[in-house]
SELUM-464987 format. One line per field, with one value per residue (C-alpha): residue number from 1; x, y, z; residue in one letter. Coordinates in pm, 1 decimal, padded with zeros to 6 digits, m for minus. Example, Ala and Ser with C-alpha at 12.3 -4.5 7.8 and 13.67 -1.06 7.14 Angstrom:
2
i = 1	2
xx = 01230.0	01367.0
yy = m00450.0	m00106.0
zz = 00780.0	00714.0
aa = A	S
***
This chain:
336
i = 1	2	3	4	5	6	7	8	9	10	11	12	13	14	15	16	17	18	19	20	21	22	23	24	25	26	27	28	29	30	31	32	33	34	35	36	37	38	39	40	41	42	43	44	45	46	47	48	49	50	51	52	53	54	55	56	57	58	59	60	61	62	63	64	65	66	67	68	69	70	71	72	73	74	75	76	77	78	79	80	81	82	83	84	85	86	87	88	89	90	91	92	93	94	95	96	97	98	99	100	101	102	103	104	105	106	107	108	109	110	111	112	113	114	115	116	117	118	119	120	121	122	123	124	125	126	127	128	129	130	131	132	133	134	135	136	137	138	139	140	141	142	143	144	145	146	147	148	149	150	151	152	153	154	155	156	157	158	159	160	161	162	163	164	165	166	167	168	169	170	171	172	173	174	175	176	177	178	179	180	181	182	183	184	185	186	187	188	189	190	191	192	193	194	195	196	197	198	199	200	201	202	203	204	205	206	207	208	209	210	211	212	213	214	215	216	217	218	219	220	221	222	223	224	225	226	227	228	229	230	231	232	233	234	235	236	237	238	239	240	241	242	243	244	245	246	247	248	249	250	251	252	253	254	255	256	257	258	259	260	261	262	263	264	265	266	267	268	269	270	271	272	273	274	275	276	277	278	279	280	281	282	283	284	285	286	287	288	289	290	291	292	293	294	295	296	297	298	299	300	301	302	303	304	305	306	307	308	309	310	311	312	313	314	315	316	317	318	319	320	321	322	323	324	325	326	327	328	329	330	331	332	333	334	335	336
xx = 02414.4	02521.0	02669.8	02354.2	02143.2	02364.7	02336.2	01956.9	01949.5	02156.7	01928.8	01622.2	01776.1	01937.1	01791.8	01519.1	01758.3	01989.3	01692.0	01601.5	01962.1	01975.1	01654.7	01797.1	02111.9	01914.5	01677.1	01969.5	02151.5	01839.3	01730.2	02004.6	01734.6	01617.5	01899.4	01821.9	01689.9	01360.2	01308.5	01396.6	01132.0	00863.7	00961.7	00963.6	00624.6	00463.3	00636.8	00515.4	00142.4	00168.5	00403.8	00186.4	m00116.3	00093.6	00203.3	m00163.5	m00212.1	00092.1	m00069.5	m00369.1	m00150.8	00040.7	m00277.1	m00359.8	m00616.6	m00647.5	m00793.4	m00940.2	m01091.9	m00770.5	m00795.1	m01152.1	m01064.5	m00781.4	m01008.6	m01278.0	m01021.8	m00921.2	m01281.7	m01364.8	m01066.5	m01155.3	m01523.4	m01445.4	m01222.8	m01387.3	m01756.4	m01765.8	m01488.2	m01308.4	m00934.7	m00662.3	m00659.7	m01030.0	m00998.8	m00708.4	m00874.5	m01200.8	m01015.8	m00817.0	m01133.7	m01308.1	m01022.2	m01021.0	m01399.3	m01389.9	m01113.1	m01311.4	m01622.6	m01420.6	m01272.2	m01608.6	m01765.7	m01485.7	m01446.7	m01802.3	m02004.2	m01774.4	m01766.8	m01455.6	m01211.2	m01210.0	m01589.6	m01620.2	m01358.5	m01482.2	m01830.4	m01681.7	m01490.2	m01806.6	m01993.0	m01726.4	m01695.1	m02064.3	m02077.6	m01794.6	m01971.9	m02315.2	m02248.2	m02117.7	m02325.8	m02008.9	m01823.6	m01474.9	m01428.0	m01236.1	m01220.3	m01513.8	m01717.6	m02094.5	m02285.6	m02606.4	m02819.0	m02669.7	m02447.5	m02071.7	m01832.3	m01644.5	m01384.0	m01026.4	m00755.7	m00546.9	m00181.5	m00080.5	m00279.0	m00127.8	00217.0	00170.7	00173.6	00383.7	00660.4	01007.6	01298.8	01654.2	01851.0	02179.0	02016.6	01760.1	01393.2	01468.8	01279.0	00898.7	00758.2	00526.9	00835.1	00927.9	00583.4	00643.7	00979.3	00833.8	00531.5	00747.4	00989.9	00706.3	00543.0	00872.9	00939.3	00581.1	00579.4	00936.8	01032.4	00718.2	00517.4	00204.2	00373.1	00498.9	00149.2	00008.0	00258.5	00162.1	m00204.5	m00123.0	00074.8	m00182.9	m00479.8	m00617.1	m00289.9	m00267.5	m00619.1	m00532.5	m00232.5	m00469.0	m00430.1	m00734.5	m00720.1	m01024.6	m00888.3	m00561.5	m00733.1	m00955.2	m00646.5	m00484.7	m00780.2	m00790.5	m00420.8	m00498.0	m00783.7	m00577.9	m00278.3	m00508.3	m00664.5	m00316.1	m00239.3	m00562.3	m00479.5	m00136.0	m00283.3	m00541.6	m00268.5	m00058.4	m00344.6	m00514.0	m00856.0	m01089.4	m01046.5	m01294.4	m01094.5	m00743.6	m00723.0	m00810.5	m00470.4	m00390.7	m00523.2	m00332.7	m00004.4	m00025.9	m00111.7	00170.0	00420.2	00307.6	00332.5	00667.3	00786.4	00771.3	01067.3	01293.2	01585.4	01397.2	01159.3	00876.3	00632.5	00468.6	00708.7	00735.5	01089.4	01012.3	00692.6	00878.9	01135.5	00851.2	00690.7	01023.2	01054.7	00706.1	00794.6	01122.2	00954.8	00667.2	00893.3	01131.6	00852.5	00697.1	01025.9	01073.0	00727.2	00595.5	00221.0	00014.1	m00176.9	00145.2	00244.8	00005.6	00119.3	00483.4	00407.4	00216.1	00499.0	00752.0	00525.0	00480.6	00855.4	00924.5	00671.5	00802.7	01152.9	01018.5	00789.1	00851.2	01230.5	01252.0	01014.2	01238.8	01537.5	01343.3	01248.3	01607.8
yy = m03210.7	m02960.1	m02725.7	m02754.7	m02672.4	m02373.3	m02247.2	m02278.3	m02091.3	m01810.1	m01804.5	m01774.0	m01494.0	m01285.1	m01417.1	m01157.3	m00867.5	m01014.4	m01042.6	m00676.5	m00567.0	m00778.1	m00619.9	m00271.9	m00367.7	m00525.3	m00229.5	00014.1	m00167.2	m00201.2	00157.5	00389.8	00646.4	00409.8	00535.5	00905.2	01121.7	01164.7	00788.7	00768.6	01029.6	00831.7	00515.8	00690.4	00851.1	00519.3	00344.8	00596.9	00538.6	00165.2	00121.8	00311.8	00100.4	m00216.3	m00130.9	m00125.4	m00467.6	m00586.3	m00485.2	m00709.2	m00995.8	m00986.1	m01081.9	m01348.2	m01126.5	m00963.2	m00632.5	m00623.1	m00277.1	m00073.0	00028.9	00150.4	00331.2	00511.6	00608.1	00721.4	00943.8	01082.5	01165.4	01296.7	01531.3	01665.6	01706.6	01888.4	02142.9	02187.3	02152.1	02257.6	02514.5	02409.1	02403.4	02140.9	02075.0	01990.6	01771.7	01572.7	01538.2	01411.3	01159.9	01022.9	00996.1	00817.8	00568.0	00499.0	00455.5	00209.5	00013.8	00006.9	m00117.8	m00384.6	m00496.8	m00509.2	m00704.7	m00958.7	m00999.3	m00926.7	m01030.3	m01331.4	m01262.5	m01400.1	m01116.5	m01168.1	m01148.9	m00852.7	m00641.7	m00748.8	m00626.5	m00299.8	m00263.0	m00281.5	m00053.0	00216.3	00185.3	00264.8	00523.3	00740.0	00780.5	00879.2	01250.1	01321.7	01062.5	00877.4	01184.2	01291.6	01607.2	01901.1	02275.9	02451.9	02132.6	02152.0	02014.8	01811.7	02121.5	02294.9	02531.8	02553.7	02448.7	02752.7	02582.9	02499.7	02268.5	02432.4	02490.5	02339.5	02027.8	01994.8	02030.2	01695.4	01512.4	01739.4	01895.5	01752.6	01778.4	01864.8	01547.4	01485.4	01645.1	01928.7	01831.8	01458.9	01311.6	01359.3	01461.0	01158.5	00933.5	01100.3	01006.2	00646.8	00630.6	00776.5	00544.6	00240.3	00326.6	00376.6	00050.9	m00137.0	m00000.8	m00076.4	m00434.4	m00535.1	m00333.3	m00289.7	m00527.7	m00450.5	m00553.0	m00878.5	m00947.1	m00897.4	m01147.2	m01390.4	m01354.1	m01419.4	m01727.9	m01878.5	m01667.5	m01929.3	m01957.1	m01577.3	m01560.1	m01823.2	m01609.9	m01324.6	m01116.8	m00926.3	m01077.5	m00893.7	m00552.7	m00608.3	m00746.7	m00438.2	m00220.0	m00385.0	m00295.0	00061.5	00095.9	m00041.2	00206.0	00506.5	00419.0	00362.5	00704.8	00860.9	00698.1	00840.4	01189.0	01180.4	01055.1	01334.6	01588.5	01459.0	01454.6	01776.6	01625.4	01358.1	01097.2	00819.8	00559.9	00646.1	00383.6	00079.0	m00090.3	00017.1	m00298.8	m00546.1	m00354.1	m00304.7	m00669.2	m00776.0	m00556.7	m00689.0	m01051.8	m01000.3	m00869.2	m01226.0	m01311.1	m01020.1	m01149.9	m01478.2	m01330.8	m01573.6	m01349.9	m01010.1	m00730.9	m00357.1	m00358.2	m00633.2	m00459.1	m00133.7	m00324.5	m00509.1	m00178.6	m00054.0	m00373.7	m00327.7	00031.7	m00069.9	m00353.5	m00141.2	00150.0	m00082.9	m00260.6	00072.2	00206.4	m00115.2	m00057.9	m00386.6	m00419.4	m00310.1	m00639.7	m00835.2	m00636.9	m00805.8	m01146.3	m01058.0	m00920.7	m01238.5	m01459.6	m01273.0	m01301.7	m01676.3	m01731.5	m01520.7	m01715.0	m02050.4	m01954.2	m01831.1	m02115.9	m02427.0	m02419.9	m02294.2	m02570.5	m02823.3	m02694.0	m02716.9	m03080.3	m03166.8
zz = 00100.4	00359.0	00097.2	m00113.9	00190.3	00271.3	m00086.2	m00074.5	00256.3	00105.0	m00201.0	00020.7	00226.5	m00046.2	m00372.1	m00396.4	m00341.7	m00606.6	m00843.1	m00789.5	m00846.6	m01163.8	m01290.6	m01237.8	m01430.2	m01717.6	m01748.1	m01735.3	m02015.3	m02230.5	m02165.7	m02034.8	m01953.0	m01678.2	m01454.5	m01500.3	m01215.3	m01400.5	m01407.9	m01039.1	m00959.1	m01143.3	m00955.4	m00618.6	m00680.7	m00768.3	m00479.1	m00221.1	m00253.2	m00320.5	m00027.1	00217.9	00127.7	00142.5	00496.6	00595.0	00438.2	00632.5	00962.0	00888.9	00764.5	01093.6	01284.3	01022.3	00850.0	00512.5	00394.7	00045.6	00095.8	00097.6	m00268.2	m00229.0	00096.5	m00083.5	m00372.4	m00127.7	00046.7	m00291.9	m00378.9	m00032.3	m00019.3	m00364.5	m00274.7	00051.4	m00122.0	m00462.9	m00375.0	m00010.5	m00045.5	00272.9	00335.5	00325.7	00700.0	00710.2	00400.1	00545.3	00886.5	00736.7	00517.4	00809.4	01017.8	00731.3	00699.1	01072.6	01073.2	00782.9	00953.9	01277.2	01098.9	00920.5	01250.3	01426.0	01141.2	01165.4	01542.9	01661.2	01358.4	01301.8	00929.9	00756.0	00688.5	00312.6	00293.7	00531.4	00353.9	00010.0	00104.2	00232.0	m00093.3	m00303.5	m00061.7	m00086.5	m00463.7	m00493.5	m00214.8	m00347.5	m00681.9	m00553.1	m00471.1	m00822.4	m01011.1	m01108.5	m01239.6	m01141.4	m00933.9	m01075.6	m01032.0	m01198.1	m01243.8	m01292.9	m00994.0	m00993.3	m00934.2	m01239.2	m01042.7	m01079.5	m00803.9	m00675.3	m00457.2	m00554.1	m00430.0	m00160.5	m00260.4	00074.0	m00010.4	m00358.6	m00208.1	m00030.6	m00361.8	m00583.4	m00374.4	m00426.0	m00186.5	m00289.8	m00222.3	m00411.9	m00718.7	m00717.4	m00690.0	m00682.9	m00386.9	m00380.1	m00042.4	m00060.8	m00039.7	00288.2	00419.4	00308.2	00486.0	00805.3	00804.8	00723.4	01004.8	01252.9	01144.2	01174.3	01522.9	01630.1	01499.9	01578.7	01885.4	02097.2	02309.6	02109.0	01786.0	01936.6	02066.3	01715.1	01574.9	01851.1	01755.2	01391.7	01486.7	01724.2	01826.7	02063.1	02255.2	02271.4	02417.5	02677.8	02774.1	02861.0	02545.7	02419.7	02072.1	01937.3	02036.0	01853.0	01544.3	01529.6	01574.6	01271.8	01049.3	01183.3	01094.0	00748.4	00698.0	00809.1	00591.5	00291.6	00342.9	00357.5	00023.5	m00120.7	00008.4	m00154.6	m00482.2	m00485.1	m00409.5	m00697.8	m00951.3	m00841.9	m00909.7	m00781.7	m01053.0	m00979.7	m01173.7	m01059.6	m00784.1	m00991.7	m00957.3	m00602.4	m00437.6	m00654.4	m00641.2	m00263.4	m00196.2	m00428.3	m00242.8	00096.9	m00013.5	m00186.8	00149.7	00279.4	00052.6	00151.7	00360.1	00399.2	00655.9	00565.9	00750.9	00700.4	00794.5	00733.4	00591.9	00343.6	00238.0	00165.3	m00043.1	m00216.6	m00310.1	m00446.9	m00649.6	m00798.5	m00890.4	m01054.4	m01244.6	m01377.3	m01473.5	m01655.0	m01841.0	m01936.4	m02072.8	m02270.1	m02422.3	m02284.8	m02358.7	m02061.4	m02060.7	m01989.1	m01681.7	m01438.9	m01567.5	m01504.9	m01158.1	m01076.2	m01200.4	m00986.4	m00683.6	m00730.7	m00765.5	m00455.0	m00248.4	m00371.6	m00258.6	00072.5	00170.3	m00040.0	m00024.6	00333.3	00438.1	00267.1	00460.8	00785.2	00716.7	00630.1
aa = M	K	S	A	S	S	F	T	A	L	A	I	R	Y	G	F	L	V	L	M	A	A	L	I	V	V	F	S	I	A	K	P	A	F	M	T	P	Q	S	A	V	F	I	L	Q	S	V	A	I	T	G	I	L	A	L	G	V	T	A	T	L	V	V	D	G	F	D	L	S	I	G	S	V	A	T	S	A	L	M	L	S	A	Y	V	Q	V	V	W	G	L	G	A	F	V	A	V	A	L	C	L	A	M	G	A	A	V	G	L	I	N	G	L	L	I	V	K	G	R	I	P	D	L	L	A	T	L	G	M	M	F	L	L	I	G	L	Q	R	I	P	T	E	G	N	S	I	S	T	G	M	V	L	K	D	G	S	T	A	T	G	T	F	S	P	N	F	L	M	L	G	R	Y	R	I	D	F	V	L	P	D	L	V	P	L	S	V	V	F	L	V	I	I	A	A	L	M	W	V	F	L	E	R	T	R	H	G	R	V	M	Y	A	I	G	S	N	A	Q	A	A	A	L	A	G	I	N	V	N	R	Y	R	I	L	A	Y	V	I	S	G	V	T	A	S	I	G	G	I	L	L	A	A	R	L	G	R	G	D	V	G	S	G	N	N	L	L	L	D	A	V	G	A	A	L	I	G	Y	A	V	L	G	A	A	R	P	N	A	F	G	T	A	I	G	A	L	F	V	G	V	L	L	Q	G	L	T	M	L	N	A	P	Y	Y	T	Q	D	F	I	K	G	A	V	L	V	V	A	L	V	F	T	F	A	L	S	G	R	I	G	R	G
***
């Protein structure tokens, strides 16, 4: 019994990493092109934006919340940055600053609705999601934003995307091989490292975990629970807007439908993070690995020509298996 329990404990701690390594091996054997630098670039690009959004979701999960508006915040940032540069003719700095301010404002409103208005987090952020989906389409009557587009008054937009702005999503850094690592991946690594240090190594992060574990006990200990819960949603809003900025910089246009899958992929990465090293809780390192896993899985399925309508099913199946290992089996060990 003891050996079986030890094996299960090892499976819970390292099983997910073994699964990801096995997937890489299988995809590489089935499609040798999977291991090429070009394939790696595609994976890293997809991982960057998904991972950044997932880190925002992680911040809300830590305080026992959940943010359904991250995808719409990212798309709103994408549209806003495009509108500021193409329609208003302003520069990259103003576009980025306005997007970050928008993300922080949305996060603040979400937090206030939840802690002051006492609206359940899922309902508050779901309402914000629908509000933003509609709001971002009003200025252009549902059209995407591109250089030289015709405006509502019949005039032509004279602005263009700043080269400095486009560099955020398109520049690649020489690492091992030329032009291999997208700059957006560097942003992901920096944000993930900062989030990990904040949550795991600072008093504020430990307080947020305490709130997520037992908010009432945290309040009795003198912690301002509402302030930290609002902070979590502000972090989520800002990280989502960063993801939207990077997506706009990569596309070079304000594509109104480009963020459709961001929410599901980011939530999946954050929840898969529970299974990494048997953490059984939201954590920045696990979320980053979860995002990498989603990128590897989607790239492999795409190269194997798997039908697009099966990809969500496969992602869901992997998520369910990961959560079963994390919670069901770990709970069994604890009871033993």
